[in-house]
Structure formats: structure tokens, C-alpha cells
All heavy atoms as an XYZ file, in Angstrom:
831
protein
N     -33.543     -4.163     11.297
C     -32.718     -3.789     10.167
C     -33.699     -3.134      9.101
O     -34.637     -3.657      8.809
C     -32.013     -5.047      9.587
C     -31.148     -4.659      8.421
S     -30.231     -6.149      7.702
C     -29.428     -6.785      9.028
N     -33.223     -2.034      8.567
C     -34.002     -1.313      7.616
C     -33.949     -1.983      6.219
O     -33.071     -2.839      5.946
C     -33.541      0.140      7.398
O     -32.275      0.209      6.772
N     -34.906     -1.657      5.328
C     -34.931     -2.178      3.975
C     -33.719     -1.778      3.266
O     -33.109     -2.659      2.489
C     -36.197     -1.747      3.266
C     -37.431     -2.320      3.741
C     -38.712     -1.771      3.106
N     -38.584     -1.812      1.602
C     -39.352     -1.177      0.819
N     -40.399     -0.499      1.279
N     -39.102     -1.229     -0.524
N     -33.166     -0.593      3.492
C     -31.979     -0.148      2.822
C     -30.774     -1.095      3.143
O     -30.033     -1.487      2.389
C     -31.673      1.313      3.129
C     -30.418      1.781      2.517
C     -30.354      2.112      1.194
C     -29.268      1.940      3.226
C     -29.230      2.576      0.582
C     -28.037      2.437      2.727
C     -28.052      2.736      1.253
N     -30.681     -1.322      4.484
C     -29.572     -2.094      4.922
C     -29.679     -3.562      4.384
O     -28.563     -4.147      3.973
C     -29.576     -2.233      6.538
C     -29.117     -0.904      7.196
C     -29.259     -0.981      8.634
O     -30.266     -1.516      9.131
O     -28.521     -0.368      9.366
N     -30.825     -4.089      4.330
C     -30.942     -5.467      3.719
C     -30.594     -5.384      2.253
O     -29.941     -6.370      1.679
C     -32.428     -5.904      3.963
C     -32.705     -6.331      5.333
C     -34.015     -7.134      5.489
N     -35.141     -6.475      4.864
C     -35.937     -5.603      5.665
N     -35.665     -5.395      6.875
N     -37.049     -5.049      5.136
N     -31.050     -4.299      1.556
C     -30.733     -4.215      0.118
C     -29.239     -4.116     -0.072
O     -28.583     -4.659     -1.002
C     -31.468     -2.958     -0.475
N     -28.551     -3.378      0.792
C     -27.051     -3.216      0.721
C     -26.369     -4.546      0.966
O     -25.476     -4.854      0.315
C     -26.516     -2.186      1.706
C     -26.949     -0.712      1.444
S     -26.042     -0.227     -0.040
C     -24.344     -0.156      0.453
N     -26.870     -5.297      1.985
C     -26.335     -6.605      2.189
C     -26.501     -7.557      0.951
O     -25.502     -8.227      0.590
C     -26.975     -7.296      3.425
C     -26.556     -6.716      4.685
C     -27.173     -7.438      5.913
O     -28.179     -8.095      5.748
N     -26.591     -7.282      7.054
N     -27.604     -7.503      0.350
C     -27.815     -8.329     -0.829
C     -26.903     -7.940     -1.980
O     -26.342     -8.734     -2.648
C     -29.292     -8.273     -1.279
C     -30.221     -9.042     -0.432
C     -31.620     -9.196     -1.060
N     -32.190     -8.014     -1.505
C     -32.970     -7.195     -0.776
N     -33.171     -7.521      0.549
N     -33.461     -6.098     -1.191
N     -26.805     -6.597     -2.146
C     -25.878     -6.028     -3.132
C     -24.372     -6.490     -2.940
O     -23.711     -6.994     -3.816
C     -26.007     -4.547     -3.262
C     -24.992     -3.966     -4.283
S     -24.948     -2.153     -4.229
C     -24.046     -1.939     -2.714
N     -23.963     -6.299     -1.726
C     -22.586     -6.727     -1.383
C     -22.324     -8.190     -1.601
O     -21.286     -8.676     -2.061
C     -22.260     -6.307      0.078
C     -22.079     -4.841      0.223
O     -21.906     -4.111     -0.704
N     -22.202     -4.435      1.536
N     -23.277     -9.037     -1.221
C     -23.227    -10.480     -1.370
C     -23.198    -10.780     -2.868
O     -22.359    -11.650     -3.306
C     -24.380    -11.199     -0.732
C     -24.305    -12.637     -0.746
C     -25.425    -13.272      0.045
C     -25.268    -14.856     -0.035
N     -26.415    -15.502      0.649
N     -23.964    -10.145     -3.658
C     -23.983    -10.395     -5.062
C     -22.705    -10.015     -5.749
O     -22.100    -10.770     -6.599
C     -25.174     -9.702     -5.765
N     -22.090     -8.799     -5.380
C     -20.823     -8.399     -5.982
C     -19.794     -9.410     -5.506
O     -18.987     -9.743     -6.381
C     -20.479     -6.982     -5.399
C     -21.429     -5.906     -6.036
C     -19.043     -6.584     -5.652
C     -21.424     -4.535     -5.372
N     -19.691     -9.716     -4.256
C     -18.617    -10.630     -3.828
C     -18.735    -12.002     -4.583
O     -17.752    -12.521     -4.911
C     -18.711    -10.795     -2.371
O     -18.643     -9.554     -1.628
C     -17.698    -11.725     -1.770
N     -19.948    -12.578     -4.632
C     -20.075    -13.895     -5.233
C     -19.760    -13.816     -6.764
O     -19.209    -14.840     -7.286
C     -21.452    -14.488     -5.002
O     -22.397    -13.771     -5.708
N     -19.956    -12.766     -7.490
C     -19.810    -12.747     -8.812
C     -18.264    -12.358     -9.257
O     -17.798    -12.799    -10.238
C     -20.722    -11.691     -9.528
C     -22.154    -12.021     -9.509
C     -22.422    -13.230    -10.359
O     -21.947    -13.387    -11.476
N     -23.180    -14.193     -9.807
N     -17.675    -11.577     -8.435
C     -16.361    -11.016     -8.777
C     -15.177    -11.645     -7.955
O     -14.021    -11.330     -8.286
C     -16.356     -9.479     -8.589
C     -17.367     -8.719     -9.492
C     -17.274     -7.237     -9.068
C     -17.150     -8.985    -10.899
N     -15.474    -12.474     -6.976
C     -14.327    -12.918     -6.193
C     -13.461    -13.964     -7.041
O     -13.909    -14.641     -7.868
C     -14.756    -13.437     -4.818
C     -15.155    -14.844     -4.822
O     -14.629    -15.699     -5.512
N     -16.151    -15.181     -3.992
N     -12.118    -13.902     -6.692
C     -11.265    -14.793     -7.332
C     -10.864    -16.035     -6.497
O     -10.137    -16.895     -6.869
C      -9.987    -14.094     -7.721
C     -10.159    -13.103     -8.833
O     -10.642    -13.551     -9.964
O     -10.032    -11.910     -8.656
N     -11.423    -15.975     -5.264
C     -11.146    -17.146     -4.311
C     -11.169    -16.639     -2.877
O     -11.296    -15.519     -2.580
N     -11.008    -17.688     -1.974
C     -11.069    -17.411     -0.538
C      -9.570    -17.425     -0.120
O      -8.825    -18.362     -0.278
C     -11.870    -18.520      0.237
C     -13.193    -18.650     -0.397
C     -11.840    -18.178      1.668
C     -14.157    -17.486     -0.218
N      -9.213    -16.326      0.529
C      -7.797    -16.140      0.918
C      -7.692    -15.650      2.413
O      -8.692    -15.811      3.122
N      -6.607    -15.111      2.647
C      -6.367    -14.633      4.067
C      -5.486    -13.373      4.021
O      -4.892    -13.059      3.038
C      -5.668    -15.673      4.922
C      -4.378    -16.084      4.519
C      -3.734    -17.219      5.367
O      -4.461    -18.108      5.840
O      -2.587    -17.167      5.686
N      -5.432    -12.694      5.151
C      -4.612    -11.470      5.389
C      -3.808    -11.617      6.605
O      -4.263    -12.048      7.597
C      -5.475    -10.191      5.398
C      -4.636     -9.019      5.722
C      -3.754     -8.478      4.802
C      -4.678     -8.447      7.001
C      -3.002     -7.375      5.035
C      -3.920     -7.367      7.248
C      -3.069     -6.814      6.304
N      -2.544    -11.339      6.488
C      -1.568    -11.373      7.611
C      -0.985     -9.973      7.836
O      -0.342     -9.456      6.898
C      -0.504    -12.362      7.472
C       0.424    -12.405      8.684
C      -1.029    -13.764      7.131
N      -1.329     -9.337      9.000
C      -0.667     -8.018      9.259
C       0.719     -8.053      9.716
O       1.271     -9.188      9.936
C      -1.645     -7.227     10.075
C      -1.784     -7.675     11.492
O      -0.877     -8.444     11.981
O      -2.689     -7.294     12.271
N       1.245     -6.957      9.934
C       2.607     -6.813     10.459
C       2.839     -7.504     11.809
O       4.055     -7.858     12.093
N       1.808     -7.669     12.573
C       2.024     -8.305     13.889
C       1.810     -9.747     13.899
O       1.803    -10.450     14.911
C       0.943     -7.637     14.921
C       1.240     -6.201     15.107
O       2.329     -5.751     15.125
N       0.134     -5.455     15.303
N       1.495    -10.281     12.636
C       1.248    -11.767     12.541
C      -0.213    -12.146     12.761
O      -0.490    -13.321     12.706
N      -1.125    -11.158     12.921
C      -2.559    -11.462     13.061
C      -3.047    -11.920     11.741
O      -2.797    -11.273     10.743
C      -3.328    -10.283     13.623
O      -2.702     -9.830     14.817
C      -4.751    -10.581     13.870
N      -3.730    -13.104     11.760
C      -4.260    -13.573     10.531
C      -5.805    -13.451     10.548
O      -6.453    -13.849     11.450
C      -3.944    -15.081     10.420
C      -4.468    -15.665      9.101
C      -2.350    -15.336     10.452
N      -6.318    -12.995      9.357
C      -7.779    -13.001      9.096
C      -8.005    -13.966      7.939
O      -7.504    -13.721      6.833
C      -8.292    -11.603      8.676
C      -7.996    -10.567      9.637
C      -9.010    -10.687     10.955
N      -8.761     -9.545     11.885
C      -8.631     -9.737     13.081
N      -8.575    -10.919     13.612
N      -8.511     -8.691     13.852
N      -8.756    -15.053      8.155
C      -8.937    -16.063      7.139
C     -10.447    -15.873      6.640
O     -11.298    -15.288      7.172
C      -8.793    -17.404      7.749
C      -7.357    -17.654      8.222
C      -7.166    -19.042      8.809
O      -8.044    -19.578      9.331
N      -5.979    -19.501      8.731
N     -10.613    -16.621      5.511
C     -12.017    -16.641      4.884
C     -12.414    -15.396      4.145
O     -13.535    -15.125      4.054
N     -11.401    -14.676      3.670
C     -11.655    -13.431      2.940
C     -11.951    -13.718      1.460
O     -11.255    -14.442      0.810
C     -10.439    -12.470      2.928
C      -9.945    -12.153      4.397
C      -8.732    -11.280      4.270
C     -11.088    -11.533      5.218
N     -12.990    -13.073      0.947
C     -13.351    -13.192     -0.533
C     -12.475    -12.162     -1.211
O     -12.766    -10.888     -1.010
C     -14.789    -12.912     -0.734
C     -15.717    -13.976     -0.182
N     -16.168    -14.042      1.109
C     -16.302    -15.063     -0.759
C     -16.929    -15.091      1.274
N     -16.975    -15.815      0.159
N     -11.439    -12.587     -1.837
C     -10.520    -11.625     -2.520
C     -10.832    -11.451     -4.032
O     -11.160    -12.396     -4.702
C      -9.033    -12.077     -2.310
C      -8.636    -12.208     -0.872
C      -7.221    -12.744     -0.897
C      -8.731    -10.896     -0.138
N     -10.727    -10.235     -4.450
C     -10.918     -9.912     -5.874
C      -9.541     -9.328     -6.355
O      -9.149     -8.338     -5.833
C     -12.086     -8.912     -6.069
C     -13.347     -9.493     -5.677
S     -14.646     -8.172     -5.611
C     -14.847     -8.014     -3.887
N      -8.959     -9.925     -7.293
C      -7.658     -9.585     -7.872
C      -7.830     -8.891     -9.240
O      -8.442     -9.499    -10.081
C      -6.667    -10.742     -7.915
C      -6.724    -11.553     -6.586
C      -5.257    -10.269     -8.270
C      -6.188    -10.867     -5.438
N      -7.248     -7.739     -9.410
C      -7.240     -7.088    -10.649
C      -5.884     -6.726    -11.108
O      -5.105     -6.048    -10.385
C      -8.102     -5.818    -10.579
C      -8.319     -5.129    -11.904
O      -7.888     -5.585    -12.951
O      -8.955     -4.034    -11.930
N      -5.465     -7.201    -12.289
C      -4.065     -6.981    -12.742
C      -3.967     -5.932    -13.740
O      -2.948     -5.396    -14.043
C      -3.527     -8.306    -13.442
O      -4.405     -8.700    -14.524
N      -5.107     -5.258    -14.178
C      -5.032     -4.178    -15.046
C      -5.270     -2.938    -14.261
O      -6.436     -2.366    -14.154
C      -6.156     -4.304    -16.129
C      -6.116     -5.595    -16.808
C      -5.908     -5.378    -18.276
C      -6.106     -6.643    -19.021
N      -5.034     -7.288    -19.532
N      -4.205     -2.327    -13.664
C      -4.335     -1.196    -12.826
C      -3.213     -0.186    -13.232
O      -2.106     -0.618    -13.549
C      -4.203     -1.598    -11.344
C      -4.311     -0.322    -10.445
C      -2.976     -2.348    -11.083
C      -4.378     -0.643     -9.050
N      -3.554      1.074    -13.168
C      -2.561      2.067    -13.321
C      -2.701      3.023    -12.119
O      -3.679      3.463    -11.692
C      -2.905      2.889    -14.580
C      -2.671      2.047    -15.902
C      -2.958      2.868    -17.139
O      -3.380      4.013    -17.041
O      -2.682      2.273    -18.261
N      -1.439      3.418    -11.621
C      -1.405      4.363    -10.622
C      -0.587      5.504    -10.968
O       0.526      5.436    -11.455
C      -0.700      3.678     -9.312
C      -1.433      2.534     -8.793
S      -0.478      1.653     -7.433
C       0.072      2.977     -6.462
N      -1.150      6.644    -10.821
C      -0.548      7.864    -11.191
C       0.495      8.244    -10.165
O       0.133      8.543     -8.963
C      -1.491      9.044    -11.433
N       1.777      8.322    -10.498
C       2.803      8.738     -9.539
C       3.156     10.187     -9.773
O       2.524     10.882    -10.522
N       4.055     10.738     -8.972
C       4.401     12.126     -9.072
C       4.900     12.431    -10.414
O       4.649     13.463    -11.047
C       5.413     12.501     -7.995
C       5.863     13.889     -8.087
C       4.800     12.255     -6.578
N       5.774     11.518    -10.965
C       6.446     11.773    -12.268
C       5.968     10.915    -13.339
O       5.963     11.253    -14.470
C       7.993     11.679    -12.026
C       8.733     11.867    -13.350
C       8.508     12.622    -10.984
N       5.564      9.693    -13.057
C       5.259      8.711    -14.061
C       4.120      7.923    -13.699
O       3.629      7.934    -12.571
C       6.543      7.802    -14.310
C       6.938      7.024    -13.102
C       8.213      6.338    -13.249
O       8.683      6.184    -14.389
O       8.749      5.890    -12.203
N       3.764      7.064    -14.635
C       2.610      6.079    -14.422
C       3.233      4.764    -14.045
O       4.049      4.296    -14.792
C       1.780      5.990    -15.726
C       0.471      5.290    -15.579
S      -0.662      6.163    -14.568
C      -1.185      7.432    -15.740
N       2.768      4.217    -12.970
C       3.363      2.994    -12.499
C       2.342      1.796    -12.840
O       1.145      1.882    -12.484
C       3.453      2.979    -10.997
C       4.428      4.021    -10.514
C       4.420      4.114     -8.929
C       5.765      3.943    -10.955
N       2.716      0.796    -13.537
C       1.932     -0.349    -13.754
C       2.590     -1.697    -13.497
O       1.979     -2.673    -13.245
C       1.369     -0.360    -15.196
O       2.580     -0.423    -16.080
C       0.563      0.892    -15.419
N       3.857     -1.779    -13.546
C       4.687     -3.037    -13.463
C       4.479     -3.796    -12.262
O       4.927     -3.356    -11.229
N       3.930     -4.922    -12.321
C       3.833     -5.849    -11.144
C       2.813     -5.398    -10.150
O       2.708     -6.088     -9.091
N       2.074     -4.331    -10.295
C       1.138     -3.949     -9.317
C      -0.251     -4.647     -9.594
O      -0.676     -4.620    -10.718
C       0.857     -2.395     -9.394
C       2.158     -1.644     -9.106
C      -0.247     -1.949     -8.405
C       2.686     -1.805     -7.647
N      -0.824     -5.198     -8.491
C      -2.209     -5.789     -8.541
C      -3.065     -5.037     -7.596
O      -2.570     -4.613     -6.533
C      -2.072     -7.299     -8.210
C      -1.114     -8.100     -8.989
C      -1.593     -8.377    -10.420
C      -0.650     -9.245    -11.067
N      -0.882     -9.511    -12.416
N      -4.318     -4.958     -7.957
C      -5.254     -4.397     -6.981
C      -5.992     -5.544     -6.317
O      -6.546     -6.417     -6.979
C      -6.233     -3.440     -7.763
N      -5.975     -5.544     -5.015
C      -6.681     -6.553     -4.219
C      -7.802     -5.899     -3.507
O      -7.659     -4.940     -2.790
C      -5.739     -7.254     -3.246
C      -6.559     -8.249     -2.363
C      -4.623     -7.944     -3.899
N      -9.056     -6.346     -3.768
C     -10.205     -5.826     -3.152
C     -10.835     -6.734     -2.188
O     -10.885     -7.975     -2.483
C     -11.294     -5.391     -4.286
O     -10.641     -4.445     -5.139
C     -12.468     -4.716     -3.644
N     -11.270     -6.354     -1.078
C     -11.892     -7.216     -0.094
C     -13.068     -6.446      0.640
O     -12.979     -5.161      0.709
C     -10.798     -7.632      0.984
C     -10.280     -6.392      1.739
C     -11.314     -8.659      1.985
N     -14.015     -7.088      1.095
C     -15.116     -6.405      1.833
C     -14.544     -6.110      3.226
O     -13.892     -6.844      3.949
C     -16.241     -7.414      2.083
C     -17.104     -7.682      0.792
C     -18.307     -8.464      0.960
N     -19.152     -7.859      2.010
C     -19.735     -8.535      3.007
N     -19.639     -9.822      3.020
N     -20.489     -7.894      3.857
N     -14.734     -4.815      3.569
C     -14.157     -4.278      4.871
C     -14.666     -5.071      6.058
O     -13.926     -5.380      6.943
C     -14.436     -2.827      4.962
C     -14.133     -2.230      6.348
C     -13.812     -2.038      3.850
N     -15.987     -5.463      6.156
C     -16.441     -6.174      7.364
C     -15.728     -7.565      7.508
O     -15.472     -7.978      8.671
C     -17.942     -6.416      7.073
C     -18.320     -5.247      6.174
C     -17.172     -5.108      5.270
N     -15.175     -8.146      6.421
C     -14.509     -9.416      6.542
C     -13.151     -9.261      7.313
O     -12.638    -10.201      7.745
C     -14.310    -10.094      5.150
C     -15.566    -10.591      4.576
C     -15.341    -11.258      3.249
O     -14.142    -11.304      2.794
O     -16.286    -11.786      2.647
N     -12.645     -8.073      7.230
C     -11.347     -7.754      7.886
C     -11.437     -7.694      9.401
O     -10.417     -7.741     10.099
C     -10.680     -6.524      7.245
C     -10.205     -6.572      5.782
C      -9.858     -5.191      5.348
C      -9.028     -7.526      5.725
N     -12.588     -7.646      9.930
C     -12.855     -7.656     11.297
C     -12.003     -6.581     12.120
O     -11.407     -6.894     13.143
C     -12.655     -9.049     12.008
S     -13.572    -10.340     11.314
N     -11.989     -5.433     11.538
C     -11.227     -4.315     12.209
C      -9.820     -4.097     11.818
O      -9.144     -3.164     12.088
N      -9.241     -5.166     11.117
C      -7.881     -4.970     10.597
C      -7.845     -3.979      9.547
O      -8.739     -3.810      8.743
C      -7.364     -6.290      9.967
O      -7.113     -7.252     11.017
N      -6.786     -3.165      9.556
C      -6.551     -2.021      8.543
C      -5.232     -2.436      7.813
O      -4.158     -2.073      8.233
C      -6.409     -0.766      9.147
C      -7.726     -0.235      9.846
C      -8.732      0.237      8.937
C      -9.932      0.752      9.617
N     -10.988      1.070      8.794
N      -5.363     -3.140      6.651
C      -4.208     -3.409      5.949
C      -3.288     -2.175      5.624
O      -3.868     -1.140      5.155
C      -4.658     -4.050      4.628
C      -5.995     -4.660      5.079
C      -6.504     -3.632      5.983
N      -2.038     -2.214      5.810
C      -1.093     -1.182      5.614
C       0.066     -1.753      4.905
O       0.259     -2.981      4.798
C      -0.758     -0.423      6.813
O      -0.175     -1.288      7.776
N       1.065     -0.876      4.485
C       2.235     -1.278      3.816
C       2.960     -2.424      4.515
O       3.161     -2.371      5.777
C       3.191     -0.117      3.634
C       4.384     -0.381      2.796
C       5.294      0.864      2.642
N       6.250      0.624      1.748
C       6.247      0.974      0.410
N       5.346      1.628     -0.007
N       7.338      0.663     -0.320
N       3.188     -3.487      3.815
C       3.923     -4.686      4.341
C       2.982     -5.832      4.707
O       3.440     -6.909      4.996
N       1.691     -5.529      4.925
C       0.731     -6.665      5.211
C       0.664     -7.451      3.965
O       1.044     -7.136      2.860
N       0.212     -8.740      4.064
C       0.241     -9.744      3.054
C      -1.156    -10.412      2.897
O      -1.675    -10.961      3.889
C       1.313    -10.819      3.263
C       1.264    -11.839      2.169
C       2.680    -10.215      3.405
N      -1.767    -10.304      1.675
C      -2.907    -11.026      1.353
C      -2.383    -12.385      0.675
O      -1.351    -12.305     -0.049
C      -3.779    -10.342      0.334
C      -4.504     -9.271      0.922
C      -4.194     -7.945      0.703
C      -5.718     -9.426      1.612
C      -4.855     -6.843      1.289
C      -6.544     -8.381      2.135
C      -5.978     -7.113      1.989
N      -2.942    -13.491      0.971
C      -2.586    -14.808      0.421
C      -3.778    -15.438     -0.288
O      -4.870    -15.468      0.354
C      -2.011    -15.742      1.416
C      -0.752    -15.348      2.109
C      -0.384    -16.236      3.235
C       0.898    -15.693      3.930
N       1.301    -16.694      4.962
N      -3.553    -15.786     -1.546
C      -4.642    -16.538     -2.288
C      -3.927    -17.716     -2.993
O      -3.002    -17.441     -3.760
C      -5.238    -15.625     -3.329
C      -6.359    -16.191     -4.041
C      -7.524    -16.709     -3.225
C      -6.917    -15.211     -5.046
N      -4.258    -19.001     -2.626
C      -3.698    -20.154     -3.110
C      -2.170    -20.040     -2.742
O      -1.826    -19.824     -1.589
C      -3.886    -20.278     -4.621
C      -5.386    -20.396     -4.960
O      -6.125    -20.897     -4.202
N      -5.771    -19.748     -6.077
N      -1.335    -20.095     -3.667
C       0.172    -20.063     -3.381
C       0.735    -18.633     -3.667
O       1.944    -18.507     -3.428
C       0.967    -21.092     -4.272
C       0.491    -22.450     -3.963
C       0.852    -22.996     -2.566
O       1.896    -22.622     -2.033
N      -0.071    -23.721     -1.906
N      -0.070    -17.748     -4.041
C       0.371    -16.367     -4.330
C       0.250    -15.444     -3.143
O      -0.789    -15.436     -2.506
C      -0.341    -15.861     -5.556
O      -0.143    -16.831     -6.669
C       0.265    -14.567     -6.004
N       1.255    -14.596     -2.992
C       1.195    -13.543     -1.892
C       1.107    -12.187     -2.541
O       1.773    -11.920     -3.579
C       2.551    -13.593     -1.089
C       2.702    -14.881     -0.266
C       4.070    -15.107      0.239
N       4.737    -13.997      0.707
C       4.874    -13.610      1.979
N       4.412    -14.442      2.886
N       5.554    -12.554      2.317
N       0.288    -11.325     -1.996
C       0.112     -9.961     -2.430
C       0.514     -9.053     -1.304
O      -0.157     -8.914     -0.354
C      -1.291     -9.739     -2.895
C      -1.726    -10.670     -4.019
C      -2.360    -11.842     -3.731
C      -1.453    -10.298     -5.375
C      -2.740    -12.696     -4.833
C      -1.896    -11.107     -6.377
C      -2.475    -12.302     -6.156
O      -2.821    -13.149     -7.195
N       1.682     -8.371     -1.430
C       2.201     -7.533     -0.433
C       1.676     -6.166     -0.547
O       1.868     -5.483     -1.620
C       3.780     -7.548     -0.491
C       4.212     -9.031     -0.346
C       4.307     -6.677      0.671
C       5.611     -9.161     -0.697
N       0.998     -5.662      0.453
C       0.301     -4.326      0.387
C       1.328     -3.259      0.292
O       2.333     -3.148      1.036
C      -0.490     -4.079      1.702
C      -1.149     -2.722      1.618
C      -1.610     -5.160      1.733
N       1.165     -2.319     -0.676
C       1.987     -1.107     -0.846
C       1.213      0.120     -0.397
O       1.886      0.967      0.198
C       2.389     -1.004     -2.328
C       3.294     -2.104     -2.743
C       4.706     -2.060     -2.166
O       5.204     -0.997     -1.876
O       5.214     -3.202     -1.861
N      -0.086      0.155     -0.798
C      -0.863      1.433     -0.470
C      -2.289      1.138     -0.538
O      -2.728      0.177     -1.135
C      -0.406      2.465     -1.491
C      -0.840      3.899     -1.037
O      -1.245      4.081      0.133
O      -0.726      4.799     -1.933
N      -3.141      1.900      0.140
C      -4.598      1.883      0.008
C      -4.964      2.696     -1.144
O      -4.700      3.913     -1.223
C      -5.226      2.349      1.341
O      -4.787      1.601      2.433
C      -6.737      2.224      1.159
N      -5.791      2.083     -2.074
C      -6.283      2.880     -3.206
C      -7.620      3.515     -2.908
O      -7.875      4.709     -3.158
C      -6.330      2.005     -4.467
C      -5.066      1.355     -4.985
C      -5.357      0.429     -6.159
C      -4.130      2.491     -5.337
N      -8.575      2.682     -2.419
C      -9.847      3.227     -2.006
C     -10.358      2.368     -0.810
O      -9.936      1.200     -0.625
C     -10.924      3.034     -3.160
O     -11.099      1.660     -3.386
C     -10.545      3.747     -4.400
N     -11.237      3.048     -0.076
C     -11.912      2.362      1.128
C     -13.142      3.171      1.432
O     -13.102      4.255      1.959
C     -10.997      2.369      2.385
C     -11.636      1.588      3.541
O     -12.899      1.338      3.417
O     -10.893      1.362      4.410
N     -14.332      2.667      0.919
C     -15.547      3.412      1.094
C     -16.340      2.837      2.298
O     -17.498      3.242      2.517
C     -16.402      3.337     -0.172
C     -16.786      1.898     -0.548
O     -16.511      1.019      0.171
O     -17.417      1.694     -1.628
N     -15.688      1.974      3.091
C     -16.324      1.422      4.231
C     -17.050      0.081      3.930
O     -17.409     -0.646      4.843
N     -17.299     -0.227      2.677
C     -17.858     -1.512      2.222
C     -16.880     -2.398      1.575
O     -16.730     -3.494      1.952
C     -19.095     -1.249      1.340
C     -20.201     -0.578      1.945
C     -20.465      0.770      1.665
C     -21.018     -1.197      2.877
C     -21.494      1.537      2.262
C     -22.101     -0.507      3.505
C     -22.253      0.861      3.148
O     -23.350      1.481      3.720
N     -16.137     -1.765      0.661
C     -15.069     -2.487     -0.029
C     -13.780     -1.593     -0.007
O     -13.916     -0.473     -0.096
C     -15.478     -2.795     -1.484
C     -16.499     -3.776     -1.735
C     -17.774     -3.449     -1.761
C     -16.062     -5.177     -1.781
C     -18.766     -4.404     -2.042
C     -17.084     -6.116     -2.015
C     -18.450     -5.788     -2.158
N     -12.686     -2.281      0.229
C     -11.399     -1.658      0.238
C     -10.475     -2.205     -0.796
O     -10.555     -3.479     -1.072
C     -10.709     -1.716      1.596
N      -9.757     -1.385     -1.518
C      -8.818     -1.836     -2.601
C      -7.452     -1.406     -2.283
O      -7.227     -0.245     -1.909
C      -9.297     -1.302     -3.951
O     -10.596     -1.693     -4.237
C      -8.427     -1.874     -5.050
N      -6.486     -2.365     -2.362
C      -5.116     -2.117     -2.014
C      -4.249     -2.364     -3.228
O      -4.412     -3.346     -3.906
C      -4.716     -3.042     -0.893
C      -5.610     -2.751      0.357
C      -6.689     -3.589      0.600
C      -5.359     -1.738      1.236
C      -7.590     -3.342      1.665
C      -6.170     -1.494      2.349
C      -7.249     -2.295      2.496
O      -8.119     -2.093      3.575
N      -3.251     -1.500     -3.415
C      -2.192     -1.690     -4.412
C      -1.216     -2.706     -3.826
O      -0.670     -2.446     -2.682
C      -1.609     -0.371     -4.795
N      -0.959     -3.841     -4.449
C      -0.087     -4.784     -3.908
C       0.953     -5.277     -5.045
O       0.655     -5.276     -6.119
C      -0.871     -6.000     -3.543
S      -2.197     -5.632     -2.247
N       2.036     -5.744     -4.519
C       3.084     -6.370     -5.351
C       2.880     -7.899     -5.267
O       2.657     -8.469     -4.131
C       4.469     -6.096     -4.899
C       4.880     -4.589     -5.012
S       4.888     -4.066     -6.784
C       6.283     -5.092     -7.370
N       2.746     -8.499     -6.416
C       2.525     -9.949     -6.467
C       3.827    -10.757     -6.234
O       4.852    -10.369     -6.846
C       1.915    -10.360     -7.857
C       1.579    -11.724     -8.024
C       0.983    -12.070     -9.341
O       1.409    -11.496    -10.340
O      -0.022    -12.843     -9.389
N       3.776    -11.787     -5.490
C       4.883    -12.669     -5.243
C       4.482    -14.087     -5.348
O       3.726    -14.577     -4.559
C       5.471    -12.333     -3.874
C       6.745    -13.144     -3.510
C       7.248    -12.881     -2.094
O       6.426    -12.984     -1.166
N       8.414    -12.485     -2.014
N       4.860    -14.681     -6.426
C       4.547    -16.111     -6.722
C       5.625    -17.014     -6.171
O       6.809    -16.616     -6.104
C       4.396    -16.334     -8.195
C       3.142    -15.564     -8.757
C       2.936    -15.988    -10.247
N       1.763    -15.336    -10.688
C       0.642    -15.976    -10.796
N       0.502    -17.195    -10.589
N      -0.477    -15.330    -11.248
N       5.265    -18.211     -5.765
C       6.278    -19.208     -5.314
C       7.280    -19.595     -6.329
O       7.124    -19.576     -7.478
C       5.442    -20.426     -4.868
C       4.066    -20.267     -5.557
C       3.897    -18.866     -5.924
């Protein structure tokens, strides 16, 4: 493993440990569950729509891509953290290290 790869691993670990909101899981449309995900939830998000700015009820859920073990969250997939469900609406960013998804929050 190169020095750069080791530095990237340390950086990703530091980001995850400092910014995560808890350990959760992801359930895709086929019912496949990925557990032990470090989830970062951001409630201050704005998405530019075709006509208007959308902000109501949208949360950004960020997860490390390697933790998904090949799963690609898409519309309808569900992240779960504690008793709250975050239903995936769209992918906002995915740089191969961290992916951020626009989700609708559903509380019990």
C-alpha cells in the first residue's frame, strides 16, 4: 500500500469519526441490508429544482462508499438510524470515497 493510500485511509477515518451521527444501516429495494454504516445526517440542505428551491423535509445522508459493499442506493432505498428512516430520493454527490443522498426523513 502506498503512502498516499495510507494517508487517504487516515483522512477518511478522521472525517468519519468526527462527523458521524451514529451507526445505521441501509436497506435497498430488494431487501438487502448493509449494517454498520457510519452515517452523517445534514438537515441544512438546499436543492435547486427546475423552477424552485426545495428545502422542506429534505435531509442529506452521507456514507463512506466502501461501507456499502457494492450497494448503490437509489430512489426508494432506506437508511435507518436509531428509530428514524431516511428514504432515498436522489444521489447528490459520489466521489468514490463518500456519497451523499437527498432523503426524506420519516420519524416513528
